[in-house]
N, C-alpha and C positions, 0 to 999 in steps of 0.2 A: 747265539744271540749276539748281535752287534754291540760294539763298545762305542759309547758316546762320550765326548769330552765336554766338560763344563769348566768355565773360568769365573772365579769369584773377583769382586773388587779388591779383596785383601791380597790378591796375587796368586792364590793357590789354584792349581788345576786339578780337576777331579775327572776320573775315568769311571764310567758306570755301565754295566750290562743292562740292556732293556730289550724287552720283546719288540719286534718291529712294528706292531700295532699299538704300542704304548710307549711313546717317546715324549716325556715331558720336556718343555722348553726351559724349565728352571729345576735346580736340584739344590737341596740344602747343604751348605758348606760346613765344615768342622767349626769354623769361627762363629757360626750362627746366622750369617747373612745368606742371601740367595745367590747361587752361581747361575750364570746364563750359559745356555748351550752354545758351543762354538763349532764352527766347521773345521774338521780335521783334514790334513793333507796327506793321507796315508794311502794314496792310490785310488781313492774314491771321493766323490763329491756328495755331500749330504744336502738335501733340499727340504724345504718345509712341508711339501705335499699339499700346499694350498695355493691360492692365487699369488702369494708373495714369493713364489719359488724362485723366480728369475733374479730378484734383487739379492736374496740371500746366497744364491748360487754364484752370482757374479762377484761377491765380496772377495773370494779367493782366487779369482781368475787373474792371470797377468794382464798388464795394460794392453797388450797386443790382441786380446780377445774380448775387450770391453764392448766391441761393436755387436755382439751377439744380442738379438732382441726376440727371437722366436724359438719354440721348442725344437723345430726342425733344425735350425742353425746350431742350437745347443747339443742335440744328439749327434750331429756331424762333427762338432768340435771334440766331444768326448771320444768318439770313435777314432778320430785322427790322433788324439793324444793317448789312446789306449787306456782310458779311464772308464769307470762304471758309476752310474748314477745310483745312489742308495737313498731310499727314504720316500 
């Protein structure tokens, strides 16, 4: 099962195992607030799996790659950078 990272407004980071078909966008933090899922940069790029995939995927791209606008360009970029799309 993949590990997903969440970051709370209190500053804590949480790592949680989830089945790939059940990935919540929010997770309860120890402080009681809701932590939001963040993209991790551990050799993979996490996407939403819905129409907003490009916006969330581009959040962690370097400025030199902000020109990517289509799935084809996205796949070519990942292949060139030896990355894998997860999610």
